[in-house]
C-alpha positions as CSV (number, residue, x, y, z in Angstrom):
1,M,32.6,-24.6,16.0
2,L,29.4,-22.7,15.1
3,K,29.7,-18.9,14.8
4,R,27.0,-16.4,14.0
5,T,26.6,-12.6,13.8
6,V,22.8,-12.4,14.3
7,G,22.4,-8.6,13.9
8,P,22.8,-5.1,15.3
9,P,22.3,-4.5,19.1
10,V,19.6,-1.8,18.5
11,Y,16.6,-1.7,16.2
12,V,14.3,1.3,16.4
13,R,11.2,1.6,14.2
14,G,8.6,4.3,14.3
15,C,7.3,7.7,13.1
16,D,9.8,10.5,13.2
17,V,12.7,8.3,14.3
18,L,15.1,10.4,12.2
19,A,15.1,13.0,14.9
20,L,16.6,10.5,17.4
21,A,19.7,9.9,15.3
22,G,22.0,12.1,17.4
23,E,21.0,10.3,20.6
24,Y,22.0,7.0,19.2
25,T,25.2,8.3,17.4
26,A,26.6,10.1,20.5
27,P,28.0,7.0,22.2
28,L,29.8,5.9,19.0
29,G,31.8,9.0,17.9
30,K,32.1,12.7,17.8
31,R,33.1,13.4,14.2
32,V,30.3,12.2,12.0
33,L,30.3,11.6,8.3
34,I,26.8,11.3,6.9
35,A,26.6,9.5,3.5
36,G,23.9,8.1,1.3
37,G,21.9,8.4,-1.8
38,K,21.0,11.8,-3.3
39,T,17.2,11.4,-2.7
40,A,17.7,9.9,0.8
41,L,20.0,12.8,1.8
42,S,17.5,15.3,0.4
43,V,14.7,14.0,2.6
44,S,16.8,13.5,5.7
45,K,19.7,16.0,5.8
46,T,17.9,18.8,7.6
47,I,16.5,16.6,10.4
48,L,19.8,14.7,10.8
49,L,21.9,17.9,11.0
50,S,19.5,19.3,13.6
51,S,19.7,16.0,15.6
52,M,23.5,16.0,15.5
53,E,23.7,19.6,16.7
54,K,21.4,18.8,19.6
55,A,23.7,15.9,20.6
56,N,26.8,18.2,20.3
57,L,28.3,16.2,17.5
58,D,30.4,17.5,14.7
59,V,29.2,16.7,11.2
60,V,32.4,16.6,9.1
61,G,30.7,16.0,5.8
62,V,27.6,15.0,4.0
63,E,28.5,12.8,1.0
64,W,26.8,11.1,-1.9
65,Y,27.9,7.4,-1.9
66,G,28.7,7.3,-5.6
67,G,25.6,5.7,-7.2
68,Q,26.8,2.1,-7.2
69,C,28.2,-0.3,-4.6
70,S,31.5,-0.8,-6.3
71,W,35.0,-1.2,-4.9
72,E,35.9,2.2,-6.5
73,N,33.1,4.0,-4.6
74,I,33.9,2.1,-1.4
75,Q,37.6,3.2,-1.6
76,A,36.6,6.8,-2.4
77,L,34.3,7.0,0.6
78,N,36.9,5.4,2.9
79,Y,39.5,8.0,1.7
80,K,37.0,10.8,2.3
81,A,36.4,9.6,5.8
82,Q,40.1,9.3,6.4
83,T,40.7,12.8,5.1
84,L,38.0,14.3,7.2
85,M,39.1,12.3,10.3
86,A,35.6,10.9,10.7
87,D,35.2,8.5,13.6
88,C,31.6,7.4,12.8
89,F,29.4,7.0,9.8
90,I,25.6,7.6,9.4
91,A,24.4,5.6,6.3
92,V,21.2,6.8,4.8
93,G,19.3,5.3,1.8
94,G,18.6,2.1,0.0
95,G,20.5,-1.2,-0.2
96,R,23.4,-0.2,-2.5
97,S,24.2,3.0,-0.6
98,L,24.0,1.2,2.8
99,D,26.2,-1.6,1.4
100,T,28.8,0.9,0.2
101,I,28.9,2.7,3.5
102,K,29.1,-0.5,5.5
103,A,32.1,-1.6,3.4
104,A,33.7,1.9,3.8
105,A,33.1,1.8,7.6
106,F,34.7,-1.7,7.7
107,A,37.7,-0.5,5.8
108,R,38.0,2.6,7.9
109,G,37.5,0.6,11.2
110,V,34.8,2.9,12.5
111,P,31.2,2.3,13.7
112,L,28.1,3.2,11.8
113,I,24.3,3.6,12.1
114,T,22.1,2.7,9.2
115,I,19.0,4.6,8.4
116,P,17.1,2.9,5.5
117,T,14.8,5.4,3.8
118,I,13.1,2.6,1.8
119,A,12.2,-0.9,2.9
120,A,13.7,-2.7,-0.1
121,T,16.1,-5.2,1.4
122,C,17.5,-6.2,4.8
123,A,20.8,-4.4,3.9
124,A,20.4,-2.0,6.9
125,W,20.8,-5.0,9.2
126,T,23.5,-7.2,7.8
127,P,27.3,-7.0,7.9
128,L,27.4,-7.9,4.2
129,S,27.7,-6.0,1.0
130,A,26.7,-7.0,-2.5
131,I,29.4,-5.6,-4.8
132,Y,28.8,-4.5,-8.5
133,T,30.7,-3.0,-11.3
134,D,30.3,0.7,-11.9
135,E,27.9,-0.3,-14.7
136,G,25.7,-2.4,-12.4
137,E,26.7,-6.0,-13.1
138,Y,26.9,-8.2,-10.0
139,L,30.5,-9.1,-9.0
140,E,30.5,-10.7,-5.5
141,F,29.1,-10.9,-2.0
142,S,31.5,-9.4,0.4
143,R,31.8,-9.9,4.1
144,K,34.1,-6.9,4.4
145,A,31.3,-4.8,5.8
146,A,30.7,-3.4,9.2
147,L,27.9,-4.6,11.5
148,P,25.7,-1.5,12.2
149,S,25.6,-0.4,15.8
150,A,22.0,0.6,15.4
151,V,19.3,0.6,12.8
152,L,16.8,3.5,12.8
153,V,13.7,3.1,10.6
154,D,11.4,6.1,10.1
155,T,8.0,4.8,9.0
156,K,6.9,8.2,7.8
157,V,9.8,8.4,5.4
158,I,9.3,4.9,4.1
159,S,5.6,5.3,3.6
160,Q,6.3,8.3,1.3
161,A,8.8,6.6,-0.9
162,P,7.8,5.1,-4.3
163,V,5.9,1.9,-3.9
164,R,8.4,0.0,-6.1
165,Y,10.9,0.0,-3.3
166,L,8.5,-1.7,-1.0
167,V,7.7,-4.2,-3.7
168,S,11.5,-4.9,-3.9
169,G,11.6,-5.5,-0.1
170,L,8.6,-7.9,-0.3
171,G,10.3,-9.9,-3.1
172,D,13.7,-10.1,-1.4
173,T,12.1,-11.1,1.9
174,L,9.9,-13.8,0.4
175,A,13.1,-15.3,-0.9
176,K,14.2,-15.9,2.6
177,W,11.6,-18.7,3.0
178,Y,11.9,-20.2,-0.5
179,E,15.7,-20.3,-0.5
180,L,16.1,-21.6,3.0
181,A,13.5,-24.3,2.4
182,A,15.4,-25.4,-0.6
183,S,18.9,-25.2,0.8
184,T,18.0,-27.0,4.0
185,R,15.8,-29.7,2.6
186,G,16.8,-33.2,3.7
187,R,19.6,-32.0,6.1
188,R,20.1,-32.3,9.8
189,L,20.1,-28.7,10.9
190,P,21.9,-26.9,13.8
191,A,19.5,-25.0,16.1
192,P,20.3,-21.5,14.7
193,V,19.5,-22.7,11.1
194,R,16.2,-24.2,12.3
195,A,15.4,-20.9,13.9
196,A,16.2,-19.1,10.6
197,L,14.0,-21.5,8.7
198,N,11.1,-20.8,11.1
199,L,11.6,-17.1,10.9
200,G,11.7,-17.4,7.1
201,S,8.3,-19.0,7.2
202,L,7.1,-16.2,9.5
203,C,8.3,-13.7,6.9
204,R,6.2,-15.4,4.2
205,E,3.2,-15.5,6.6
206,I,3.4,-11.8,7.4
207,I,3.8,-10.8,3.7
208,A,0.8,-13.0,2.7
209,E,-1.3,-11.5,5.5
210,E,-0.1,-7.9,5.5
211,G,1.7,-7.3,2.2
212,P,-1.3,-6.4,0.0
213,L,-2.5,-3.8,2.6
214,A,1.0,-2.4,3.1
215,Y,1.4,-2.1,-0.7
216,Q,-1.9,-0.1,-0.8
217,S,-0.9,2.2,2.1
218,V,2.4,3.1,0.4
219,Q,0.6,3.7,-2.9
220,A,-1.5,6.2,-0.9
221,G,1.7,7.6,0.8
222,Q,0.4,6.7,4.3
223,S,1.8,4.6,7.1
224,S,-0.3,1.8,8.6
225,E,-0.1,-1.1,11.0
226,A,0.3,-3.4,8.0
227,L,3.2,-1.4,6.7
228,E,4.9,-1.5,10.2
229,Q,4.5,-5.3,10.3
230,V,6.0,-5.6,6.8
231,I,8.9,-3.2,7.5
232,D,9.8,-5.3,10.5
233,A,9.7,-8.5,8.4
234,I,11.8,-7.0,5.6
235,I,14.5,-5.4,7.7
236,A,14.7,-7.0,11.1
237,I,13.3,-10.5,10.8
238,A,14.8,-11.1,7.3
239,G,18.1,-9.7,8.6
240,A,18.0,-12.1,11.5
241,V,17.2,-15.0,9.1
242,S,20.4,-14.1,7.3
243,G,22.4,-13.9,10.5
244,L,21.1,-17.1,12.0
245,G,21.3,-19.1,8.8
246,G,24.9,-18.1,8.2
247,D,26.8,-18.7,5.0
248,E,25.5,-22.2,4.5
249,A,21.8,-21.3,4.7
250,R,21.4,-17.7,3.4
251,T,20.6,-17.6,-0.3
252,A,20.1,-20.1,-3.1
253,A,18.8,-20.3,-6.7
254,A,16.5,-17.2,-6.5
255,H,19.5,-14.9,-5.8
256,A,21.8,-16.8,-8.1
257,I,19.3,-16.3,-11.0
258,Y,19.0,-12.7,-10.0
259,S,22.7,-12.3,-10.4
260,G,22.6,-14.0,-13.8
261,L,19.9,-11.7,-15.0
262,T,22.0,-8.6,-14.2
263,V,24.0,-9.3,-17.4
264,M,21.0,-8.0,-19.2
265,E,21.2,-4.2,-19.3
266,A,17.4,-3.9,-19.3
267,V,17.1,-5.2,-15.8
268,H,19.4,-2.5,-14.4
269,K,16.3,-0.3,-14.2
270,M,14.6,-2.8,-11.9
271,Q,15.0,-3.0,-8.2
272,H,16.9,-5.9,-6.6
273,G,13.9,-7.6,-5.0
274,E,11.8,-7.2,-8.1
275,I,14.4,-9.4,-9.9
276,V,14.8,-11.7,-7.0
277,G,11.0,-12.2,-6.9
278,F,11.1,-13.5,-10.5
279,G,14.1,-15.6,-9.4
280,I,11.9,-17.3,-6.8
281,Q,9.6,-18.4,-9.7
282,A,12.6,-19.8,-11.6
283,Q,13.8,-21.6,-8.5
284,L,10.3,-23.2,-8.1
285,A,10.6,-24.4,-11.7
286,L,14.1,-25.7,-11.0
287,E,12.8,-27.6,-8.0
288,N,9.8,-28.9,-10.0
289,R,7.5,-27.7,-7.2
290,P,3.8,-28.6,-7.1
291,Q,1.4,-26.5,-9.3
292,E,-0.6,-25.5,-6.2
293,E,2.5,-23.9,-4.6
294,I,3.3,-22.1,-7.9
295,R,-0.3,-20.7,-8.2
296,E,-0.1,-19.5,-4.6
297,F,3.1,-17.7,-5.3
298,L,1.9,-16.1,-8.5
299,T,-1.3,-14.9,-6.8
300,L,0.6,-13.3,-4.0
301,A,3.2,-11.8,-6.4
302,Q,0.4,-10.1,-8.3
303,Q,-1.2,-8.7,-5.2
304,I,2.0,-7.1,-4.0
305,G,3.2,-5.8,-7.4
306,L,6.1,-8.3,-8.1
307,P,7.0,-8.9,-11.8
308,I,6.1,-12.4,-12.9
309,T,7.3,-12.3,-16.6
310,L,10.6,-11.4,-18.2
311,S,8.9,-8.6,-20.2
312,Q,7.8,-7.0,-16.9
313,L,11.5,-7.0,-16.0
314,G,12.3,-5.2,-19.2
315,I,13.6,-8.3,-21.1
316,E,11.7,-8.5,-24.4
317,E,14.0,-10.9,-26.1
318,A,17.3,-12.7,-25.4
319,T,19.8,-14.2,-27.8
320,D,21.5,-17.5,-27.4
321,E,24.6,-15.6,-26.2
322,D,22.5,-13.8,-23.6
323,W,21.1,-17.0,-22.3
324,Q,24.6,-18.5,-22.0
325,R,25.8,-15.4,-20.1
326,I,22.8,-15.5,-17.8
327,A,23.2,-19.2,-17.0
328,S,27.0,-19.0,-16.7
329,L,26.9,-16.2,-14.1
330,S,24.0,-17.9,-12.2
331,L,26.2,-20.9,-11.7
332,A,29.4,-18.9,-11.0
333,V,28.0,-17.1,-7.9
334,E,28.1,-19.0,-4.6
335,D,24.3,-18.9,-4.1
336,M,23.6,-21.7,-6.5
337,A,25.9,-24.1,-4.6
338,A,23.3,-24.0,-1.7
339,M,20.8,-26.0,-3.8
340,P,20.3,-29.6,-2.7
341,F,21.1,-30.9,-6.2
342,D,23.6,-30.2,-9.0
343,V,22.4,-27.5,-11.4
344,T,23.5,-27.1,-15.0
345,E,23.4,-24.2,-17.3
346,E,20.7,-25.9,-19.4
347,M,18.6,-26.3,-16.2
348,V,18.9,-22.6,-15.4
349,I,17.8,-21.6,-18.9
350,E,14.8,-23.9,-18.9
351,A,13.8,-22.9,-15.5
352,I,13.8,-19.2,-16.4
353,K,11.8,-19.9,-19.6
354,E,9.3,-22.0,-17.7
355,A,8.8,-19.4,-15.0
356,D,8.2,-16.8,-17.8
357,D,5.6,-19.1,-19.3
358,W,3.9,-19.5,-16.0
359,G,3.7,-15.7,-15.6
360,H,2.2,-15.2,-19.0
361,S,-0.3,-18.0,-18.6
362,F,-1.4,-16.6,-15.2
363,L,-1.9,-13.1,-16.6
364,K,-3.8,-14.4,-19.5
365,A,-6.1,-16.3,-17.2
366,Q,-6.6,-13.3,-15.0
367,N,-7.6,-11.1,-18.0
368,S,-9.9,-13.7,-19.5
369,P,-13.7,-12.8,-19.2
Protein backbone atom coordinates (compact mmCIF):
# COMPACT_ATOMS: atom_id res chain seq x y z
CA MET A 1 0.00 0.00 0.00
CA LEU A 2 1.28 3.45 -0.91
CA LYS A 3 0.43 6.34 1.42
CA ARG A 4 1.43 9.99 1.09
CA THR A 5 0.70 13.28 2.84
CA VAL A 6 1.49 15.69 0.04
CA GLY A 7 0.92 18.94 1.88
CA PRO A 8 -1.42 21.55 3.34
CA PRO A 9 -4.76 22.25 1.61
CA VAL A 10 -4.11 26.02 1.37
CA TYR A 11 -1.01 27.95 0.28
CA VAL A 12 -1.19 31.74 0.01
CA ARG A 13 1.80 33.84 -1.04
CA GLY A 14 1.85 37.59 -1.63
CA CYS A 15 2.49 41.05 -0.28
CA ASP A 16 0.72 41.88 3.03
CA VAL A 17 -0.67 38.35 3.43
CA LEU A 18 -0.22 38.65 7.22
CA ALA A 19 -3.39 40.72 7.38
CA LEU A 20 -5.39 37.74 6.10
CA ALA A 21 -4.43 35.46 8.99
CA GLY A 22 -7.72 35.91 10.87
CA GLU A 23 -9.76 34.98 7.78
CA TYR A 24 -7.92 31.67 7.42
CA THR A 25 -7.85 30.94 11.15
CA ALA A 26 -11.56 31.47 11.84
CA PRO A 27 -12.72 28.07 10.45
CA LEU A 28 -10.16 26.25 12.60
CA GLY A 29 -10.77 27.51 16.13
CA LYS A 30 -11.80 30.40 18.35
CA ARG A 31 -9.11 30.44 21.07
CA VAL A 32 -5.86 31.12 19.28
CA LEU A 33 -2.34 30.74 20.65
CA ILE A 34 0.23 32.64 18.59
CA ALA A 35 3.76 31.31 19.00
CA GLY A 36 7.08 31.82 17.28
CA GLY A 37 10.53 33.30 17.35
CA LYS A 38 11.22 36.60 19.09
CA THR A 39 12.12 38.49 15.93
CA ALA A 40 9.25 36.92 13.99
CA LEU A 41 6.75 37.91 16.67
CA SER A 42 8.14 41.44 16.82
CA VAL A 43 7.50 42.01 13.10
CA SER A 44 4.12 40.25 12.94
CA LYS A 45 2.40 40.60 16.33
CA THR A 46 0.58 43.89 15.75
CA ILE A 47 -0.79 42.87 12.35
CA LEU A 48 -1.78 39.39 13.57
CA LEU A 49 -3.61 40.70 16.65
CA SER A 50 -5.52 43.17 14.47
CA SER A 51 -6.41 40.42 12.02
CA MET A 52 -7.63 38.13 14.83
CA GLU A 53 -9.75 40.93 16.27
CA LYS A 54 -11.40 41.58 12.90
CA ALA A 55 -12.25 37.87 12.67
CA ASN A 56 -13.73 37.90 16.22
CA LEU A 57 -11.15 35.43 17.51
CA ASP A 58 -9.74 35.33 21.04
CA VAL A 59 -5.95 35.40 21.25
CA VAL A 60 -5.25 33.52 24.49
CA GLY A 61 -1.50 34.07 24.38
CA VAL A 62 1.54 35.18 22.41
CA GLU A 63 4.45 32.90 23.28
CA TRP A 64 8.13 32.54 22.41
CA TYR A 65 8.74 28.96 21.26
CA GLY A 66 11.82 28.50 23.45
CA GLY A 67 14.76 29.03 21.10
CA GLN A 68 15.32 25.42 20.06
CA CYS A 69 13.18 22.63 18.64
CA SER A 70 13.75 20.31 21.59
CA TRP A 71 11.39 17.90 23.29
CA GLU A 72 11.53 20.10 26.39
CA ASN A 73 10.29 23.16 24.49
CA ILE A 74 7.65 21.14 22.65
CA GLN A 75 6.30 19.83 25.95
CA ALA A 76 6.36 23.29 27.51
CA LEU A 77 4.40 24.80 24.61
CA ASN A 78 1.90 21.92 24.68
CA TYR A 79 1.39 22.49 28.41
CA LYS A 80 0.91 26.23 27.81
CA ALA A 81 -1.72 25.54 25.15
CA GLN A 82 -3.50 23.13 27.49
CA THR A 83 -3.44 25.63 30.36
CA LEU A 84 -4.82 28.42 28.15
CA MET A 85 -7.38 26.06 26.54
CA ALA A 86 -6.16 27.00 23.09
CA ASP A 87 -7.93 25.22 20.24
CA CYS A 88 -5.71 26.52 17.45
CA PHE A 89 -2.06 27.53 16.92
CA ILE A 90 -0.60 30.19 14.68
CA ALA A 91 3.09 29.41 14.17
CA VAL A 92 5.31 32.31 13.12
CA GLY A 93 9.01 32.31 12.28
CA GLY A 94 11.74 30.10 10.87
CA GLY A 95 12.20 26.35 10.66
CA ARG A 96 12.98 25.53 14.29
CA SER A 97 10.13 27.60 15.66
CA LEU A 98 7.66 26.18 13.13
CA ASP A 99 8.87 22.63 13.83
CA THR A 100 8.43 23.16 17.58
CA ILE A 101 4.90 24.48 17.19
CA LYS A 102 3.88 21.77 14.69
CA ALA A 103 5.01 19.17 17.23
CA ALA A 104 3.15 20.94 20.06
CA ALA A 105 -0.01 21.13 17.92
CA PHE A 106 0.30 17.41 17.19
CA ALA A 107 0.67 16.63 20.90
CA ARG A 108 -2.25 18.89 21.76
CA GLY A 109 -4.38 17.58 18.87
CA VAL A 110 -5.30 21.01 17.50
CA PRO A 111 -4.97 22.58 14.03
CA LEU A 112 -2.42 25.21 13.10
CA ILE A 113 -1.52 27.76 10.48
CA THR A 114 2.13 28.34 9.65
CA ILE A 115 3.44 31.78 8.72
CA PRO A 116 7.12 31.60 7.72
CA THR A 117 8.83 34.96 8.16
CA ILE A 118 11.94 33.70 6.36
CA ALA A 119 12.29 31.43 3.32
CA ALA A 120 14.94 29.22 4.86
CA THR A 121 13.37 25.73 4.63
CA CYS A 122 10.13 23.98 3.65
CA ALA A 123 9.28 23.54 7.35
CA ALA A 124 6.11 25.63 6.95
CA TRP A 125 4.72 22.93 4.63
CA THR A 126 5.64 19.55 6.09
CA PRO A 127 4.16 17.46 8.94
CA LEU A 128 7.68 16.76 10.19
CA SER A 129 9.96 18.20 12.87
CA ALA A 130 13.74 18.08 13.19
CA ILE A 131 14.48 17.63 16.89
CA TYR A 132 17.63 18.95 18.59
CA THR A 133 19.09 19.02 22.06
CA ASP A 134 18.73 22.30 23.94
CA GLU A 135 22.36 22.95 22.93
CA GLY A 136 21.61 22.58 19.21
CA GLU A 137 22.94 19.11 18.38
CA TYR A 138 20.71 17.10 16.04
CA LEU A 139 18.77 14.24 17.66
CA GLU A 140 16.10 12.88 15.33
CA PHE A 141 13.53 13.47 12.60
CA SER A 142 10.07 13.23 14.14
CA ARG A 143 6.78 12.51 12.39
CA LYS A 144 4.88 13.59 15.50
CA ALA A 145 4.11 16.95 13.91
CA ALA A 146 0.82 18.39 12.69
CA LEU A 147 0.11 19.05 9.02
CA PRO A 148 -0.63 22.79 8.70
CA SER A 149 -4.16 23.65 7.64
CA ALA A 150 -2.81 26.65 5.74
CA VAL A 151 0.52 28.25 4.89
CA LEU A 152 0.57 32.05 4.62
CA VAL A 153 3.68 33.62 3.10
CA ASP A 154 4.13 37.40 3.19
CA THR A 155 6.72 38.38 0.58
CA LYS A 156 7.21 41.83 2.11
CA VAL A 157 8.27 40.30 5.42
CA ILE A 158 10.60 37.77 3.77
CA SER A 159 12.23 40.37 1.51
CA GLN A 160 13.20 42.41 4.57
CA ALA A 161 14.75 39.51 6.50
CA PRO A 162 18.55 39.01 6.55
CA VAL A 163 19.72 37.51 3.26
CA ARG A 164 21.39 34.55 5.02
CA TYR A 165 17.95 33.07 5.63
CA LEU A 166 17.22 33.05 1.94
CA VAL A 167 20.64 31.50 1.30
CA SER A 168 19.69 28.74 3.73
CA GLY A 169 16.47 28.10 1.84
CA LEU A 170 18.30 27.93 -1.46
CA GLY A 171 20.75 25.37 -0.08
CA ASP A 172 18.08 23.22 1.53
CA THR A 173 15.98 23.28 -1.64
CA LEU A 174 18.87 22.43 -3.96
CA ALA A 175 19.36 19.33 -1.82
CA LYS A 176 15.92 18.11 -2.88
CA TRP A 177 17.29 17.40 -6.35
CA TYR A 178 20.71 16.08 -5.44
CA GLU A 179 19.45 13.80 -2.67
CA LEU A 180 16.50 12.41 -4.63
CA ALA A 181 18.68 11.84 -7.68
CA ALA A 182 21.05 9.80 -5.53
CA SER A 183 18.48 7.88 -3.49
CA THR A 184 16.40 6.87 -6.53
CA ARG A 185 19.23 6.05 -8.93
CA GLY A 186 18.80 2.61 -10.52
CA ARG A 187 15.41 1.96 -8.90
CA ARG A 188 11.97 1.34 -10.39
CA LEU A 189 9.97 4.18 -8.91
CA PRO A 190 6.31 4.55 -7.95
CA ALA A 191 4.57 7.40 -9.79
CA PRO A 192 4.57 9.80 -6.78
CA VAL A 193 8.33 9.39 -6.37
CA ARG A 194 8.84 10.05 -10.08
CA ALA A 195 6.79 13.20 -9.64
CA ALA A 196 8.95 14.20 -6.66
CA LEU A 197 12.10 13.66 -8.71
CA ASN A 198 10.76 15.86 -11.51
CA LEU A 199 9.77 18.57 -9.03
CA GLY A 200 13.21 18.35 -7.44
CA SER A 201 14.73 19.02 -10.85
CA LEU A 202 12.36 21.97 -11.25
CA CYS A 203 13.54 23.37 -7.91
CA ARG A 204 17.12 23.28 -9.14
CA GLU A 205 16.14 24.95 -12.43
CA ILE A 206 14.27 27.76 -10.67
CA ILE A 207 17.17 28.41 -8.31
CA ALA A 208 19.69 28.40 -11.16
CA GLU A 209 17.53 30.84 -13.16
CA GLU A 210 16.11 33.06 -10.42
CA GLY A 211 18.28 32.45 -7.35
CA PRO A 212 21.01 35.05 -8.03
CA LEU A 213 18.41 37.78 -8.72
CA ALA A 214 16.36 36.78 -5.67
CA TYR A 215 19.55 36.91 -3.58
CA GLN A 216 20.25 40.43 -4.85
CA SER A 217 16.70 41.64 -4.19
CA VAL A 218 16.78 40.48 -0.55
CA GLN A 219 20.19 42.10 -0.14
CA ALA A 220 18.42 45.31 -1.17
CA GLY A 221 15.43 44.56 1.10
CA GLN A 222 13.02 44.51 -1.83
CA SER A 223 10.58 41.97 -3.19
CA SER A 224 10.78 40.90 -6.82
CA GLU A 225 9.31 38.40 -9.24
CA ALA A 226 12.50 36.35 -8.92
CA LEU A 227 12.07 36.25 -5.14
CA GLU A 228 8.45 35.14 -5.50
CA GLN A 229 9.50 32.29 -7.79
CA VAL A 230 12.22 31.22 -5.39
CA ILE A 231 9.94 31.43 -2.32
CA ASP A 232 7.44 29.12 -4.04
CA ALA A 233 10.26 26.70 -4.85
CA ILE A 234 11.65 26.73 -1.30
CA ILE A 235 8.39 26.38 0.58
CA ALA A 236 5.68 24.89 -1.64
CA ILE A 237 7.45 22.91 -4.35
CA ALA A 238 10.19 21.58 -2.06
CA GLY A 239 7.53 20.72 0.51
CA ALA A 240 5.59 18.80 -2.13
CA VAL A 241 8.80 16.98 -3.09
CA SER A 242 9.10 15.82 0.51
CA GLY A 243 5.46 14.73 0.62
CA LEU A 244 5.46 12.90 -2.70
CA GLY A 245 8.85 11.30 -2.15
CA GLY A 246 7.86 9.94 1.26
CA ASP A 247 10.19 8.37 3.78
CA GLU A 248 12.10 6.35 1.19
CA ALA A 249 12.92 9.30 -1.09
CA ARG A 250 13.23 12.42 1.04
CA THR A 251 16.80 13.01 2.18
CA ALA A 252 20.18 11.34 1.75
CA ALA A 253 23.88 12.07 2.34
CA ALA A 254 23.68 15.89 2.20
CA HIS A 255 21.37 15.98 5.23
CA ALA A 256 23.20 13.12 6.94
CA ILE A 257 26.47 15.05 6.71
CA TYR A 258 24.67 18.19 7.88
CA SER A 259 23.64 16.26 10.99
CA GLY A 260 27.18 15.02 11.50
CA LEU A 261 28.62 18.52 11.25
CA THR A 262 26.30 19.75 14.02
CA VAL A 263 28.59 18.05 16.57
CA MET A 264 30.95 20.98 15.90
CA GLU A 265 29.92 23.91 18.06
CA ALA A 266 31.18 26.38 15.46
CA VAL A 267 28.43 25.47 12.98
CA HIS A 268 25.68 26.23 15.49
CA LYS A 269 25.99 29.84 14.31
CA MET A 270 25.17 28.77 10.76
CA GLN A 271 21.75 28.29 9.21
CA HIS A 272 20.43 24.80 8.43
CA GLY A 273 20.54 25.20 4.65
CA GLU A 274 24.00 26.75 4.67
CA ILE A 275 25.33 23.55 6.20
CA VAL A 276 23.17 21.35 3.97
CA GLY A 277 24.58 23.20 0.96
CA PHE A 278 28.06 22.12 1.94
CA GLY A 279 26.60 18.67 2.56
CA ILE A 280 25.63 18.57 -1.13
CA GLN A 281 29.29 19.09 -2.04
CA ALA A 282 30.32 16.25 0.25
CA GLN A 283 27.62 14.03 -1.25
CA LEU A 284 28.93 14.79 -4.75
CA ALA A 285 32.36 13.67 -3.54
CA LEU A 286 30.87 10.56 -1.97
CA GLU A 287 29.20 9.70 -5.29
CA ASN A 288 32.34 10.51 -7.29
CA ARG A 289 30.31 12.75 -9.59
CA PRO A 290 31.83 14.26 -12.77
CA GLN A 291 33.96 17.39 -12.42
CA GLU A 292 31.63 19.33 -14.74
CA GLU A 293 28.73 18.75 -12.33
CA ILE A 294 30.89 19.80 -9.39
CA ARG A 295 32.00 23.04 -11.09
CA GLU A 296 28.40 23.80 -11.98
CA PHE A 297 27.34 23.41 -8.35
CA LEU A 298 30.24 25.47 -6.99
CA THR A 299 29.53 28.29 -9.45
CA LEU A 300 25.85 28.43 -8.47
CA ALA A 301 26.70 28.15 -4.77
CA GLN A 302 28.93 31.20 -4.98
CA GLN A 303 26.30 33.18 -6.89
CA ILE A 304 23.70 32.60 -4.17
CA GLY A 305 25.99 32.94 -1.15
CA LEU A 306 26.30 29.31 -0.03
CA PRO A 307 29.44 28.35 1.96
CA ILE A 308 31.74 26.07 -0.04
CA THR A 309 34.53 25.50 2.52
CA LEU A 310 34.63 24.30 6.12
CA SER A 311 36.17 27.60 7.21
CA GLN A 312 33.15 29.43 5.76
CA LEU A 313 31.05 27.24 8.08
CA GLY A 314 33.23 28.34 10.99
CA ILE A 315 35.27 25.12 11.22
CA GLU A 316 38.93 26.16 11.13
CA GLU A 317 40.30 22.84 12.36
CA ALA A 318 39.06 19.44 13.48
CA THR A 319 40.75 16.82 15.62
CA ASP A 320 40.73 13.10 14.91
CA GLU A 321 38.09 12.80 17.61
CA ASP A 322 35.99 15.48 15.90
CA TRP A 323 36.16 13.66 12.58
CA GLN A 324 35.13 10.44 14.29
CA ARG A 325 32.11 12.10 15.89
CA ILE A 326 31.10 13.78 12.62
CA ALA A 327 31.31 10.52 10.69
CA SER A 328 29.59 8.50 13.40
CA LEU A 329 26.55 10.77 13.60
CA SER A 330 26.38 11.09 9.80
CA LEU A 331 25.96 7.32 9.59
CA ALA A 332 23.70 7.03 12.62
CA VAL A 333 20.91 9.23 11.22
CA GLU A 334 18.43 7.61 8.85
CA ASP A 335 19.21 9.88 5.90
CA MET A 336 22.44 8.09 4.95
CA ALA A 337 20.61 4.80 4.52
CA ALA A 338 18.92 6.29 1.43
CA MET A 339 22.21 6.28 -0.49
CA PRO A 340 22.35 3.61 -3.21
CA PHE A 341 25.55 2.10 -1.78
CA ASP A 342 27.01 1.34 1.62
CA VAL A 343 28.84 4.25 3.22
CA THR A 344 31.59 3.93 5.84
CA GLU A 345 32.91 6.44 8.34
CA GLU A 346 36.15 6.70 6.39
CA MET A 347 34.20 7.51 3.22
CA VAL A 348 32.32 10.30 5.01
CA ILE A 349 35.52 11.87 6.33
CA GLU A 350 37.25 11.69 2.97
CA ALA A 351 34.20 13.13 1.19
CA ILE A 352 34.03 16.13 3.52
CA LYS A 353 37.75 16.79 3.16
CA GLU A 354 37.54 16.49 -0.63
CA ALA A 355 34.57 18.87 -0.75
CA ASP A 356 36.54 21.37 1.33
CA ASP A 357 39.50 21.07 -1.07
CA TRP A 358 37.19 21.74 -4.02
CA GLY A 359 35.88 24.86 -2.36
CA HIS A 360 39.32 26.25 -1.61
CA SER A 361 40.55 25.48 -5.13
CA PHE A 362 37.48 27.15 -6.65
CA LEU A 363 37.93 30.29 -4.57
CA LYS A 364 41.63 30.42 -5.36
CA ALA A 365 40.90 30.18 -9.09
CA GLN A 366 38.26 32.89 -8.83
CA ASN A 367 40.70 35.25 -7.09
CA SER A 368 43.55 34.63 -9.48
CA PRO A 369 44.32 37.50 -11.91
